[in-house]
Steps between C-alpha positions, in 0.01 A plus 500: 500500500736451210514876459634532860793261415590700186474827694712364784765387245491836343528679843795270591676577173437874565658468834803328362531772237478768760768326721733460201442862393565620861830309505598636156426850618684452830804355316496789251469751781777326682729534214422872464501594870821395635621695802714808489844495342837463658846546351817290529762590585347700779799726548544755215875496513510115446536395138440171330718476192424251221809436286480346150749266345779686322367351175212688331155335540619252773358484844731569799478313828193495714507763778287500819255783490270409791682277767323191642288570804463875417138507398278321754175483296397381151596771248538599141753719324325754289773748409871477421650847541836574336707744689805551287724324250846535358349627166190500282422151372229241431453263800331174562431410864376175643383433852477161675465353842809294486860577403488204260139509394320245299138461389249707701778661707529773250290809584523650154706735292486853346686662223536877491727788375662764706589844393793703625323561834520132581159486675188302415207364684423159350159343575550140621204255559619169660338208678448526873821425702475306828606671822873502562594403143794687363498675152796489267558707175733494203557723202632485149567808286544574135840646573598240753674735741256729676393418857151578626408609849141394590242502776161327507155603605294212648158464639357275772256245358196432697419156405132443557166488309322625806400858409443611848839372617662644188362844557573504870859376464568745204393788719649399833781251470841614399777272615 
């Protein structure tokens, strides 16, 4: 009967491995299958202008991009869209969830160049942001004088490892 015990332990370990793999797959699928995108600001004529400090390579003040209470579900910013600048320049943009961020309140940063057209779509991958939390941005430029108009594209995060719930909500729920 000793073989039964060994076999049972092996089966138990296999079940654990399957459960862990299912969770890994679900989390991987979750991170790849967030819901459809939305854009902020929602009104095309509204502009969010990030202004650098007048000195080159110095960040300007934090500017609110998404106001508190605007997004009612967990979300991630995945694109920063530049919509016009005072001139071609090299930019460094930071995003955060506080106007005076510290530690893990930073969402990340991106450096990019703009040509004369002043437009660029910058990929942005940040941690999940809780519902209702605002997003702030700031910019620095090589020239120190060019402002940057931006919008952000964000997606609703469906926070579950339950594949059935994930697929169902991805297809049907759009808050």
